[in-house]
C-alpha positions in Angstrom: -121.8 66.8 -127.1 -120.8 64.0 -124.9 -119.9 66.4 -121.9 -123.3 68.2 -122.5 -125.2 64.9 -122.5 -123.3 63.9 -119.1 -124.1 66.9 -117.5 -127.8 67.2 -118.1 -127.9 63.1 -116.9 -126.1 64.6 -113.6 -128.6 67.3 -113.0 -131.3 64.7 -113.6 -130.0 62.7 -111.2 -129.9 65.4 -108.8 -133.4 66.7 -109.8 -134.7 63.3 -108.5 -133.2 62.9 -105.0 -134.1 66.3 -104.3 -137.5 66.8 -106.1 -137.5 70.5 -105.5 -139.4 71.7 -108.3 -138.1 75.6 -109.9 -135.6 76.0 -107.3 -131.9 76.5 -106.9 -129.8 73.9 -105.3 -127.4 75.1 -102.9 -123.9 73.1 -103.8 -122.7 73.8 -99.9 -120.4 72.1 -97.9 -123.5 71.9 -94.8 -125.2 69.8 -97.7 -122.6 67.6 -98.0 -122.4 66.6 -94.8 -126.2 65.8 -94.0 -125.9 63.8 -97.0 -123.2 61.6 -95.9 -125.0 60.4 -92.8 -125.9 57.0 -93.2 -125.5 56.8 -96.4 -123.8 53.5 -96.7 -126.4 51.6 -94.6 -129.0 53.0 -97.0 -127.7 51.9 -100.3 -127.3 48.0 -98.9 -130.8 48.1 -97.7 -133.2 46.0 -99.9 -137.1 47.2 -100.4 -139.4 44.0 -99.6 -142.9 43.8 -99.9 -144.1 42.5 -96.8 -147.2 40.1 -96.7 -150.8 41.1 -96.0 -150.1 42.4 -92.3 -153.0 43.5 -89.9 -153.7 46.9 -89.4 -153.7 47.9 -85.6 -153.2 44.6 -84.5 -153.3 45.5 -80.9 -157.5 45.9 -81.3 -157.1 42.0 -83.2 -155.4 40.9 -79.7 -157.9 42.5 -77.3 -161.1 40.9 -79.7 -159.2 37.4 -79.1 -159.0 37.9 -75.7 -162.3 39.4 -75.3 -163.5 36.1 -77.1 -161.7 33.9 -74.9 -163.2 35.0 -71.9 -167.0 35.1 -73.1 -166.5 31.1 -73.9 -165.9 30.3 -69.8 -168.4 33.1 -68.8 -170.9 31.5 -71.0 -170.4 28.0 -70.0 -170.5 28.9 -66.7 -173.7 30.5 -66.6 -175.3 27.2 -68.1 -174.2 25.3 -65.4 -177.7 26.0 -63.8 -180.8 27.0 -66.0 -182.3 30.2 -66.2 -185.6 29.5 -65.5 -187.1 27.5 -62.7 -189.9 26.9 -60.6 -189.4 26.6 -57.1 -192.0 24.4 -54.7 -193.1 26.4 -51.3 -194.5 25.3 -48.6 -197.9 27.2 -49.9 -197.7 25.4 -53.0 -196.7 21.6 -51.3 -199.9 22.6 -49.3 -202.1 22.6 -52.4 -202.8 18.9 -52.6 -205.0 18.9 -49.0 -207.6 21.0 -51.2 -208.0 18.5 -53.5 -210.4 15.6 -53.3 -208.6 12.4 -53.2 -204.9 13.6 -53.4 -204.1 13.8 -49.9 -200.6 11.9 -49.4 -200.4 10.7 -52.7 -198.4 13.8 -54.4 -194.9 14.9 -53.8 -194.4 17.9 -55.5 -191.1 19.5 -56.1 -188.4 21.8 -58.0 -188.5 21.9 -61.8 -186.3 23.6 -64.3 -187.1 25.0 -68.0 -184.4 22.8 -70.2 -184.0 23.1 -73.8 -184.9 19.9 -76.2 -181.6 21.1 -77.8 -179.3 18.7 -76.2 -176.0 19.7 -77.7 -176.7 23.1 -77.5 -173.0 23.2 -75.2 -171.0 21.2 -77.3 -172.5 23.0 -81.0 -171.5 26.1 -78.9 -168.0 25.2 -77.9 -167.6 23.6 -81.3 -167.9 26.8 -83.1 -166.5 29.4 -81.1 -163.6 26.9 -80.6 -163.2 26.7 -84.0 -163.6 30.5 -84.3 -160.9 31.6 -81.5 -158.5 29.1 -83.6 -159.1 30.4 -86.6 -158.4 33.8 -84.9 -155.6 32.6 -83.3 -153.8 31.6 -87.2 -154.7 35.2 -88.2 -152.6 36.8 -85.2 -149.7 34.1 -85.9 -149.6 34.8 -89.7 -149.3 38.2 -88.8 -146.2 38.0 -86.6 -142.9 38.2 -87.9 -141.4 34.9 -86.9 -144.7 33.4 -88.7 -144.3 34.9 -92.0 -143.4 32.2 -94.2 -145.7 30.4 -92.1 -148.9 28.5 -94.6 -146.9 29.4 -97.6 -148.2 27.3 -100.3 -145.7 26.2 -103.4 -146.8 25.0 -106.5 -144.1 24.1 -109.1 -143.8 22.4 -112.3 -141.5 22.8 -115.4 -140.8 21.2 -118.7 -137.5 20.7 -118.2 -137.8 17.0 -119.4 -139.4 17.8 -122.5 -136.6 20.5 -123.6 -133.7 18.1 -122.3 -135.2 15.4 -124.3 -136.0 17.9 -127.5 -132.3 19.3 -127.4 -131.0 15.8 -127.1 -132.7 15.5 -130.5 -131.4 18.1 -131.7 -127.7 17.0 -131.2 -128.6 13.8 -132.7 -129.7 14.6 -135.7 -126.6 17.5 -135.8 -124.0 14.8 -135.3 -125.7 12.4 -137.9 -125.0 15.6 -140.5 -121.8 16.0 -139.2 -120.6 12.9 -139.9 -122.1 12.8 -143.9 -119.8 16.2 -144.0 -120.9 18.3 -146.8 -122.8 21.9 -146.4 -124.0 20.2 -143.7 -121.2 20.8 -141.7 -121.7 24.2 -141.2 -125.3 23.5 -140.4 -124.3 21.2 -137.8 -121.5 23.1 -136.1 -124.3 26.7 -136.1 -126.6 24.2 -134.4 -124.0 22.7 -131.9 -122.0 25.7 -131.0 -124.4 28.4 -132.2 -126.9 30.3 -131.2 -129.4 27.5 -130.8 -127.6 26.6 -127.8 -128.7 29.8 -126.4 -132.0 29.0 -127.7 -132.7 26.3 -125.6 -131.1 27.9 -122.3 -133.4 30.7 -122.6 -136.6 27.9 -123.3 -135.1 26.2 -120.2 -135.6 29.4 -118.0 -139.0 30.0 -119.7 -140.2 26.2 -118.7 -139.0 27.1 -115.1 -140.6 30.2 -114.6 -143.8 29.7 -116.4 -145.2 26.9 -114.0 -144.4 28.3 -110.3 -146.6 29.8 -107.9 -145.7 30.9 -104.4 -148.8 32.2 -102.6 -150.3 32.0 -98.8 -153.4 31.7 -97.4 -154.8 35.0 -96.9 -155.2 35.5 -93.0 -158.2 37.6 -94.0 -160.1 34.6 -95.1 -159.3 33.4 -91.2 -160.9 36.1 -90.1 -164.2 35.8 -91.9 -164.5 32.4 -91.4 -163.9 33.4 -87.7 -166.7 36.0 -87.8 -169.1 33.6 -89.3 -168.9 31.0 -86.9 -168.7 33.6 -84.4 -172.2 34.7 -85.5 -173.4 31.3 -85.3 -172.9 31.0 -81.6 -174.5 34.3 -80.9 -177.3 32.3 -82.7 -177.2 29.5 -80.0 -177.0 32.0 -77.4 -180.1 33.4 -78.4 -182.0 30.4 -79.0 -180.8 29.8 -75.3 -181.9 33.1 -74.1 -185.6 32.6 -75.7 -186.0 29.3 -74.6 -185.8 30.4 -71.2 -187.5 33.7 -71.3 -190.6 32.5 -73.7 -191.9 30.6 -70.5 -195.6 30.7 -69.2 -197.6 29.2 -65.7 -198.0 25.9 -65.7 -201.0 25.2 -64.0 -202.1 22.4 -62.1 -206.4 21.0 -61.9 -208.0 19.1 -59.2 -211.3 18.6 -58.2 -212.4 20.1 -55.1 -216.1 19.7 -54.1 -216.5 15.5 -54.9 -218.2 16.4 -58.0 -215.5 14.9 -60.6 -214.2 17.0 -62.7 -216.8 19.8 -63.2 -215.1 22.4 -60.5 -211.2 22.6 -60.7 -209.2 24.4 -58.8 -206.2 25.6 -60.5 -202.7 26.1 -59.0 -200.6 28.5 -60.8 -196.7 27.3 -60.8 -194.7 30.2 -61.9 -191.2 30.4 -63.5 -188.7 32.5 -61.8 -186.0 34.2 -63.4 -181.9 33.4 -62.5 -180.9 36.7 -63.2 -177.0 36.5 -61.8 -176.6 33.8 -64.8 -178.1 36.0 -67.4 -176.6 38.6 -66.4 -173.2 36.8 -66.8 -174.6 34.9 -70.2 -175.5 38.7 -71.7 -172.3 39.8 -70.7 -170.5 37.1 -73.0 -172.6 37.5 -75.6 -171.5 41.3 -75.5 -168.0 40.5 -75.7 -168.6 37.9 -78.8 -170.5 41.1 -80.1 -167.5 43.4 -79.4 -164.8 40.8 -80.5 -167.0 40.6 -84.2 -167.0 44.3 -84.3 -163.0 44.4 -83.9 -162.9 41.7 -86.1 -165.1 43.3 -89.1 -163.0 46.6 -88.8 -159.5 44.8 -88.8 -157.8 46.3 -92.2 -155.5 44.1 -94.0 -152.5 45.9 -95.9 -149.0 45.4 -98.1 -146.5 47.1 -96.4 -143.5 49.0 -98.0 -140.9 50.3 -96.1 -138.2 52.9 -96.9 -135.5 53.8 -94.7 -135.4 57.1 -95.5 -136.9 60.7 -95.0 -138.6 62.2 -97.5 -138.0 65.6 -97.3 -140.5 66.6 -100.4 -143.7 65.2 -100.2 -145.0 66.3 -103.3 -142.2 65.8 -105.7 -142.5 62.1 -104.3 -145.9 61.9 -105.2 -145.4 63.5 -108.7 -142.6 61.0 -109.4 -144.1 57.7 -107.8 -147.8 58.0 -107.7 -150.8 59.2 -110.4 -152.4 62.6 -109.6 -155.1 61.3 -107.1 -151.6 59.3 -105.0 -154.0 56.6 -105.3 -152.8 54.2 -107.4 -148.4 53.8 -108.6 -147.5 55.3 -111.6 -146.7 52.6 -114.3 -145.0 54.7 -117.0 -142.1 55.1 -114.7 -138.9 53.6 -115.8 -135.6 53.3 -114.3 -133.0 51.7 -116.5 -129.1 51.6 -116.9 -128.3 53.8 -119.8 -126.6 51.8 -122.4 -122.5 51.9 -122.8 -123.0 54.2 -126.0 -125.2 56.8 -123.7 -123.6 57.1 -121.2 -119.9 57.1 -122.8 -117.9 54.5 -121.1 -116.2 51.3 -122.6 -118.8 48.0 -122.9 -116.7 46.7 -119.4 -117.6 49.7 -117.4 -121.1 49.8 -115.5 -124.0 51.8 -117.2 -125.3 54.3 -115.2 -128.9 54.4 -114.3 -131.2 56.7 -116.2 -134.6 57.6 -116.7 -137.6 56.7 -119.6 -137.9 59.8 -121.9 -141.3 61.1 -120.6 -139.8 61.5 -117.0 -136.8 62.9 -118.1 -138.3 65.6 -120.0 -140.7 66.4 -116.8 -137.7 66.3 -114.8 -135.0 68.2 -116.6 -137.4 71.7 -115.6 -136.4 71.0 -112.3 -132.7 71.7 -112.5 -130.6 74.8 -112.8 -127.3 75.2 -113.9 -125.6 74.6 -110.9 -123.7 71.9 -112.0 -121.5 74.1 -114.3 -119.0 75.0 -111.7 -115.6 73.4 -112.7 -113.9 74.8 -109.6 -114.2 72.1 -106.9 -113.8 68.7 -108.9 -113.6 66.7 -106.2 -116.1 67.8 -104.7 -118.3 67.3 -107.4 -117.1 64.0 -107.7 -117.8 62.7 -104.4 -121.4 64.3 -104.8 -121.8 62.3 -108.1 -121.0 59.2 -106.1 -123.8 59.8 -103.1 -126.4 61.0 -106.2 -125.4 57.9 -107.9 -126.0 55.5 -104.5 -129.3 57.2 -103.9 -130.0 57.0 -107.4 -129.6 53.1 -107.1 -132.1 53.3 -103.9 -135.0 55.0 -106.0 -134.6 52.1 -108.5 -134.5 49.4 -106.0 -137.9 51.2 -104.3 -139.7 51.5 -107.9 -138.6 47.8 -108.6 -140.3 46.8 -105.6 -143.4 48.9 -105.6 -144.3 47.7 -109.0 -145.2 44.7 -107.9 -148.4 46.9 -106.2 -149.7 48.2 -109.5 -153.1 48.5 -109.0 -153.1 48.5 -105.1 -154.5 51.9 -103.3 -152.3 53.6 -101.0 -154.3 53.5 -98.0 -152.0 54.5 -95.0 -149.1 56.3 -94.8 -146.3 55.9 -91.3 -143.8 58.6 -90.9 -142.3 59.8 -87.7 -142.9 62.8 -86.0 -141.4 64.4 -82.7 -144.1 63.1 -80.6 -143.4 59.6 -82.2 -144.9 57.6 -85.3 -148.0 58.6 -86.7 -150.4 56.9 -89.5 -152.5 59.1 -91.8 -154.6 58.1 -94.5 -153.3 59.0 -97.9 -155.3 61.9 -98.7 -154.0 63.3 -95.3 -150.2 62.4 -95.5 -150.2 63.8 -98.8 -151.0 67.3 -97.4 -147.8 67.0 -95.3 -144.6 68.8 -96.5 -141.9 66.1 -95.3 -142.3 62.7 -93.8 -139.7 61.7 -91.5 -138.2 58.3 -92.0 -138.8 55.1 -91.2 -141.4 56.2 -93.9 -144.0 53.0 -94.2 -146.6 52.9 -97.4 -149.6 50.5 -96.7 -151.7 49.2 -99.9 -154.6 47.4 -99.9 -156.2 45.0 -103.0 -158.6 47.5 -105.6 -161.3 45.2 -105.5 -162.9 45.3 -102.1 -165.7 42.8 -101.5 -169.0 45.1 -101.5 -172.8 44.3 -101.8 -174.5 43.4 -105.1 -175.8 46.5 -106.7 -179.0 44.6 -107.1 -180.9 44.9 -103.8 -183.3 42.4 -104.3 -180.2 39.9 -104.4 -179.1 41.4 -101.0 -182.4 41.2 -99.5 -182.9 37.5 -100.7 -179.1 36.1 -99.4 -179.9 38.1 -96.3 -183.6 36.3 -95.8 -182.1 33.0 -97.0 -179.7 32.8 -93.9 -181.8 34.1 -91.4 -183.9 30.8 -93.0 -181.2 28.8 -92.5 -180.9 29.3 -88.8 -184.9 29.2 -88.1 -185.3 26.3 -89.6 -182.2 24.4 -88.2 -183.4 25.5 -85.0 -187.1 24.5 -85.6 -185.7 20.8 -86.4 -183.6 20.3 -83.1 -186.6 22.3 -80.9 -189.2 21.6 -78.8 -192.8 22.8 -80.7 -194.8 22.2 -77.7 -194.3 22.2 -73.9 -196.6 21.7 -70.3 -199.3 24.3 -70.0 -201.5 22.2 -67.5 -202.2 19.2 -66.0 -205.4 17.6 -65.0 -205.2 15.6 -61.5 -207.6 12.6 -61.9 -208.7 10.3 -59.4 -208.8 7.8 -61.4 -204.7 7.7 -61.5 -203.0 5.7 -59.1 -200.6 7.7 -56.7 -197.5 6.1 -59.1 -198.7 7.2 -61.9 -200.0 10.8 -60.4 -196.5 11.2 -59.2 -195.2 10.5 -62.9 -197.4 13.0 -64.2 -196.7 15.5 -62.1 -193.0 15.2 -62.6 -193.9 16.3 -66.4 -194.9 19.7 -65.2 -191.9 21.6 -66.9 -191.8 18.9 -69.9 -191.2 19.9 -73.7 -191.4 17.9 -77.2 -192.9 17.3 -80.6 -194.7 14.6 -82.3 -191.6 11.8 -83.9 -191.7 13.0 -87.6 -192.5 16.9 -86.7 -188.7 18.3 -87.4 -188.2 16.1 -90.8 -189.3 18.6 -93.0 -188.0 21.8 -91.4 -184.5 19.8 -91.6 -185.3 19.2 -95.3 -186.0 22.6 -95.7 -182.7 23.3 -93.8 -180.7 22.1 -96.3 -182.7 23.1 -99.4 -182.3 26.2 -98.3 -178.4 25.8 -97.3 -177.6 24.4 -100.9 -180.2 27.4 -102.0 -177.8 29.9 -100.0 -174.7 28.3 -101.6 -176.0 28.6 -104.9 -176.9 32.5 -104.3 -173.2 33.2 -103.6 -171.7 31.1 -105.9 -174.1 33.0 -108.7 -173.3 36.4 -107.2 -169.5 35.3 -107.7 -170.1 34.1 -111.6 -172.4 37.0 -112.5 -171.7 39.9 -110.6 -170.0 42.8 -112.1 -167.6 43.6 -110.0 -166.1 40.1 -110.7 -166.6 40.5 -114.1 -165.1 42.3 -117.1 -166.8 44.4 -119.7 -170.3 45.3 -117.9 -170.8 48.0 -120.8 -170.8 45.5 -123.2 -173.2 43.0 -121.4 -175.5 46.0 -121.2 -175.3 46.8 -125.0 -175.9 43.0 -125.8 -178.4 42.6 -123.6 -180.3 45.5 -125.6 -179.2 43.5 -129.3 -180.0 40.1 -127.8 -182.2 40.4 -124.2 -183.2 36.5 -124.2 -179.4 35.4 -124.7 -178.5 37.6 -122.2 -180.9 36.4 -120.0 -179.9 32.7 -120.5 -176.3 33.5 -121.1 -174.1 30.5 -119.9 -171.9 31.1 -116.6 -167.9 30.2 -116.9 -165.7 29.6 -113.9 -162.1 30.4 -114.7 -158.8 29.4 -113.2 -155.4 31.6 -114.5 -152.1 31.1 -113.4 -152.0 35.2 -114.2 -154.1 37.4 -112.3 -153.3 40.8 -114.1 -156.7 42.7 -114.5 -158.4 42.7 -117.7 -161.0 45.4 -117.3 -160.1 49.1 -118.7 -161.6 50.5 -116.5 -159.2 49.5 -113.9 -156.4 50.9 -116.0 -158.3 54.0 -116.8 -158.8 54.6 -112.9 -155.4 54.2 -111.7 -154.2 56.7 -114.9 -152.1 53.9 -116.8 -151.9 52.6 -120.3 -153.9 49.7 -121.7 -152.0 46.7 -121.1 -151.2 44.5 -124.2 -151.8 40.8 -124.4 -152.0 37.8 -125.7 -155.0 36.9 -127.4 -156.7 35.0 -129.7 -159.1 36.6 -132.6 -161.7 36.7 -134.8 -161.2 34.9 -138.5 -161.9 34.0 -141.5 -160.6 30.6 -142.4 -159.5 30.6 -146.7 -158.4 26.9 -147.7 -157.0 27.9 -150.7 -154.6 30.5 -149.5 -153.8 28.7 -146.6 -154.4 31.7 -144.5 -156.4 33.2 -141.5 -157.7 36.5 -142.0 -158.1 38.4 -139.3 -161.5 40.3 -139.4 -162.7 44.0 -137.9 -166.0 44.5 -136.0 -165.2 48.2 -136.4 -166.3 48.5 -140.1 -169.6 47.7 -141.7 -168.7 46.3 -144.9 -167.5 42.7 -143.8 -168.8 40.4 -146.7 -169.3 42.9 -149.2 -165.6 42.4 -150.5 -164.4 46.3 -150.2 -167.6 47.7 -152.1 -168.4 50.1 -148.8 -172.2 49.1 -148.9 -173.4 49.0 -145.6 -174.9 45.5 -144.7 -178.2 45.2 -143.3 -178.0 43.4 -140.0 -179.5 40.1 -140.8 -176.2 39.7 -143.4 -174.0 41.3 -140.9 -175.2 38.6 -138.4 -174.7 35.8 -141.0 -171.4 37.0 -142.3 -170.3 36.9 -138.9 -171.5 33.8 -138.3 -168.7 32.2 -140.3 -165.9 34.1 -138.0 -164.0 31.1 -136.2 -161.2 31.3 -133.1 -157.6 31.8 -134.6 -155.5 29.0 -134.3 -152.5 30.7 -133.2 -152.8 33.9 -130.3 -150.8 37.3 -131.5 -150.0 40.3 -129.1 -153.1 42.4 -128.7 -154.1 46.1 -126.5 -156.9 46.6 -124.6 -159.0 49.4 -125.2 -162.7 51.1 -124.0 -165.2 49.7 -125.7 -167.2 51.9 -128.6 -170.4 54.3 -127.7 -173.4 52.4 -127.1 -175.3 52.8 -130.3 -171.9 51.9 -132.2 -171.1 49.0 -130.1 -174.7 47.5 -130.2 -173.5 47.1 -133.9 -170.2 46.1 -133.0 -171.1 43.1 -131.1 -173.6 41.8 -133.6 -173.3 37.9 -134.9 -170.5 37.6 -132.1 -172.2 35.2 -129.6 -171.2 31.5 -129.3 -172.7 28.8 -127.4 -169.8 27.1 -126.9 -167.9 30.0 -125.5 -168.8 32.8 -123.0 -170.1 36.7 -124.1 -167.4 38.8 -125.9 -166.9 41.6 -122.9 -163.2 42.0 -124.3 -162.5 45.1 -126.6 -159.2 44.9 -128.6 -157.0 46.1 -131.5 -154.4 44.5 -133.4 -152.4 45.5 -135.9 -152.2 41.6 -137.7 -153.9 41.3 -140.9 -153.7 37.1 -141.5 -152.1 34.3 -139.9 -150.1 32.3 -142.0 -149.4 28.7 -141.0 -145.6 29.3 -140.5 -144.9 32.8 -139.1 -141.6 33.8 -139.2 -142.0 37.3 -137.7 -142.3 38.8 -134.6 -145.9 38.5 -133.1 -145.7 41.0 -130.6 -148.1 44.2 -130.8 -145.1 46.7 -131.5 -143.7 44.7 -133.7 -146.8 44.0 -135.9 -147.8 47.7 -135.8 -144.1 48.8 -137.1 -144.7 46.8 -139.7 -147.4 47.6 -140.8 -147.1 51.4 -140.9 -143.5 50.8 -142.8 -146.1 49.2 -145.7 -147.1 50.9 -148.5 -150.7 51.1 -147.4 -151.0 51.8 -143.9 -153.8 50.5 -142.9 -155.6 51.2 -139.4 -156.0 48.9 -136.2 -158.5 46.0 -136.2 -161.0 46.3 -133.6 -162.7 43.4 -131.8 -164.6 42.1 -129.2 -163.5 38.8 -127.9 -164.6 36.5 -124.7 -162.7 35.5 -122.1 -161.6 32.1 -123.3 -159.3 33.9 -125.9 -157.3 35.2 -123.7 -153.7 33.4 -123.7 -150.1 34.1 -122.7 -150.5 31.7 -119.6 -152.1 28.4 -118.5 -155.6 28.6 -118.1 -159.1 26.6 -117.5 -162.3 27.4 -118.0 -165.4 25.2 -117.1 -169.2 25.9 -118.3 -171.3 26.0 -115.1 -174.7 26.5 -116.9 -177.1 28.7 -117.8 -177.9 31.3 -115.7 -181.6 31.2 -116.0 -181.1 27.5 -115.0 -179.3 28.5 -111.7 -182.1 31.4 -111.0 -184.8 28.9 -111.7 -183.2 26.2 -109.1 -182.4 28.6 -106.4 -186.0 29.7 -106.6 -187.1 26.1 -106.7 -184.7 25.2 -103.5 -186.1 28.0 -101.3 -189.6 27.4 -102.3 -189.4 23.9 -101.6 -187.8 24.7 -98.5 -191.0 26.8 -97.7 -193.4 24.0 -98.4 -192.0 21.0 -96.0 -191.9 23.1 -93.0 -195.2 24.7 -94.1 -196.5 21.5 -93.8 -195.7 20.6 -90.6 -196.6 24.3 -89.2 -200.4 23.6 -90.5 -200.7 20.1 -89.4 -199.6 21.3 -86.1 -202.2 24.2 -86.0 -204.9 22.1 -87.2 -204.4 19.5 -84.7 -204.4 22.4 -81.9 -201.2 20.8 -80.0 -202.7 17.3 -79.6 -200.0 15.7 -81.2 -197.6 14.8 -78.0 -198.9 11.7 -76.9 -196.3 9.5 -75.3 -193.2 9.3 -73.9 -191.5 8.9 -77.2 -192.5 12.8 -77.8 -191.1 14.0 -74.7 -187.3 15.4 -75.6 -186.2 17.4 -72.3 -187.3 15.5 -69.4 -186.9 11.8 -68.2 -190.4 10.4 -69.0 -191.6 6.9 -67.6 -195.4 6.9 -67.8 -197.3 9.2 -70.3 -200.2 8.4 -72.1 -201.9 11.6 -73.3 -204.1 10.0 -76.0 -208.2 10.8 -76.6 -209.2 7.2 -74.7 -207.2 9.0 -71.7 -208.9 12.4 -72.1 -205.9 13.8 -72.6 -204.7 15.0 -69.3 -201.9 17.0 -70.0 -202.5 20.4 -71.8 -199.9 21.7 -74.1 -198.9 25.2 -75.6 -196.8 26.3 -78.7 -193.1 26.4 -77.9 -190.3 28.2 -79.4 -189.7 25.5 -82.2 -192.7 26.1 -83.9 -192.1 30.0 -84.0 -189.0 29.1 -85.1 -191.0 27.0 -88.2 -193.1 30.1 -89.0 -190.6 32.2 -89.1 -188.1 30.1 -91.4 -191.4 29.9 -93.8 -191.7 33.4 -94.2 -188.1 34.0 -94.7 -187.7 31.3 -97.2 -190.7 32.1 -99.0 -189.5 36.2 -99.4 -185.9 34.8 -100.1 -187.4 32.7 -103.1 -189.5 35.7 -104.2 -186.6 38.2 -103.7 -184.6 35.6 -105.9 -187.2 35.8 -109.3 -187.6 39.3 -108.9 -183.9 40.4 -108.6 -183.8 37.9 -111.8 -186.2 40.0 -113.5 -184.5 43.2 -112.2 -181.0 42.4 -113.9 -182.6 42.2 -117.2 -181.9 44.9 -119.7 -185.1 45.6 -120.7 -186.2 46.1 -117.0 -183.1 48.2 -115.7 -184.5 51.7 -116.5 -188.0 50.6 -114.9 -186.8 48.9 -111.7 -185.9 52.0 -110.0 -189.6 52.8 -108.7 -191.6 50.8 -105.5 -194.5 50.2 -108.0 -192.8 48.2 -110.3 -191.1 46.2 -107.1 -194.5 45.9 -105.6 -196.0 44.7 -109.0 -193.4 42.4 -109.7 -193.8 40.8 -106.0 -197.0 40.1 -106.5 -196.7 38.3 -109.6 -193.9 36.6 -108.4 -196.1 35.2 -105.8 -198.3 34.2 -108.6 -195.8 32.5 -110.6 -195.0 30.5 -107.7 -199.0 29.5 -107.0 -199.0 28.9 -110.7 -196.3 26.7 -110.7 -197.4 25.0 -107.2 -200.7 24.0 -108.8 -199.5 22.8 -111.8 -196.9 20.7 -110.1 -199.5 19.2 -107.6 -202.6 18.9 -110.4 -202.0 19.6 -113.5 -198.9 17.7 -114.6 -199.9 14.4 -113.0 -203.3 14.5 -114.9 -201.4 15.2 -118.2 -199.8 11.7 -117.8 -202.7 10.1 -117.2 -205.1 11.4 -119.3 -203.3 12.6 -122.3 -205.1 16.0 -123.7 -206.1 16.4 -127.8 -202.7 18.1 -128.7 -200.6 15.3 -127.5 -202.7 13.0 -129.4 -202.5 15.1 -132.5 -198.4 15.5 -131.9 -198.2 11.6 -131.7 -199.9 11.3 -134.6 -197.9 14.0 -136.5 -194.5 12.1 -135.7 -195.8 8.6 -136.8 -196.3 10.4 -140.1 -192.9 11.8 -140.4 -191.4 8.0 -139.9 -188.9 7.5 -142.0 -188.6 4.4 -144.2 -185.4 3.1 -145.5 -186.2 0.0 -147.9 -185.8 2.3 -150.7 -181.8 2.9 -150.0 -179.1 1.3 -151.6 -175.6 0.9 -150.1 -173.1 2.4 -152.4 -169.7 0.6 -152.9 -166.8 2.1 -151.2 -165.1 2.6 -155.0 -167.5 3.8 -156.6 -167.2 7.6 -156.0 -163.2 7.1 -156.8 
């Protein structure tokens, strides 16, 4: 039997190396010569998963160069204003036509200047920081900087373990001195298995609190893109400020009749197209750079220094059926000494798991039965052993990339290196080495499924930009100047010097700044709510929907939890189904009922209907079921359980009844456990397979118990959970911030609109030019007319976007309610919900302004009745008597 077993093992090794299904292997000399070449180098090769590396890095270098070129181009374009008024001979002679102004005025050319004086500095800061982050991302991609910006967090419990061992040694030494039967116990403690136990404990204490990570360069590119977008916004503001100009009109008296007949002079702005083209080119370069950054893909790469002659066999061995995820049931392990037919001192040979062995035996023939060339067979066996060692290392390396998707495959061709997408690469018959496998993360961030949430976030971002701009820009610019004869020559000259002036009244802009801060807070809260509540970041989406049908109010007002876990293993059963892998086993607490008399915790089952009937088998009513499950508590100790897919919708709605707790999250994890009860001191193993085996070997085998537990029950590694409050509070707070961000700048817009651009009256209101003398009050007759500028329009746009964002937030919250999941697909429902949301905000605003202040000063009859009722229900303590402490003993 032993030679037969060894022969079959050799056949399996040969089948793995050739990967040729249902074909015979030619055992000739030419094949031996091909396998000899470069064999030693391949065996010594160590497979390493490279850190995240940027694909097509030459395009990112191009983006970096474009951004570096765009900065000096834009700064040079700002060296001269884009819009100016040139005073020619005809304009200079205009004062001769005006009565009483001959020789009094000297008109000079002027240009339009922005009120945002720090615009160039802000652009340099944002774009300079964006370029710096882009440079950091490129440096992290360089092979020489692979370990740059690594983060190492380590902690252990070595000191505590050492103190525990010293305490045990001290007690053992005392027992040894006393003699008797305790001497054997002391010897076993000091010299026996307990030392091995402490050795393993120290190893676990050292490994369990260690983190070695690296800041992902993808985050650097994302931040660089955000800062580049802000730089583009600054450039757009610069363009719009100079493009939205109107002629400045000068009025004077030409017929000695005072101000009855005024002949205007139109001073038109001329555009500096040379500087505008350079500024537009800089903006175009930044757009191209940002687009290239958006197209950047980071992958984890595994390089195989060998050719793969049979791509189909490689796919079947290492990947699931679709060729996207790695197989998780492949186990390349060492054969034991007994099975290998060797002595314990000799090294064991590699072998496969039973499932893989059963499949690979079909791929071999009887070409190893030839006993004539033993030396040749032995030499080939050694080469097979070395190649199998390579595959073992490759499998061990690829095990780190479970739940990563294969994105690209790079291999060598006659024309050079060729990179194909995974679906196209699997169609090839052969990959010439070196072969590089490119993997990406499974969870790629995508937009929310609720389109109203997406619209709310986009409108919030636009509102932030508009409100910040309106707080810094000018709201009014000079439209016309009336030359009055009563003014002195000096006053007229200073007045004419304000032809290109712009500004805003001093209080105006504060409301926009407050609205900007409120909108920024609302946008950040929307991002946090998206991370905390969106299904792509959470587990158990189907369970949440089922809970929403049974407890719609509880789901609407559910608590949001933020967890920090040292083990980032995915706990979503859909991930394992998608990867064609078995559901994992995890350490987790379970629902139990505690019996004080027996000092036991009995594990409960959500899959049965007779929880409180004592085994009578009668189906409980739903209220009785919920009352019974209210007595379920979290087990004191965790046990190993297995994830599984939740049951069907009808059954799931019954299974989740009575499991909601205010101090815990939603029960979204579906698990099964073979455990029946917990004791105070458990001596048996707590792993899933041991418990299942013990249960199956019992007198009355019982099925596994199914439970739905919250994420806070998961154990096995250090974790931290923080309750961040109710979801509905977050949604109302975001809506309130957005609506308040609409109200503050809206008040300024209404104020400026009602006064018809007459708020700019003194030099304190002029922001873009130097002002010495300026009186535009009612007493002076308003010698200067102002028009609406870009700041007013930006504030109006910010108000509209903030209001729409608040409506989107409320509609998105209504859309997330389970009872509206089917209704929310139509346009009619969306329109009616937006109208109702508008009415809700108007009603809340009127209550805040009118009803609530009046209710504080003028209490209603209902409030008075409530006060009388509270007085009637006062407790009296005069008739109570204090009981002595020993009275109840």
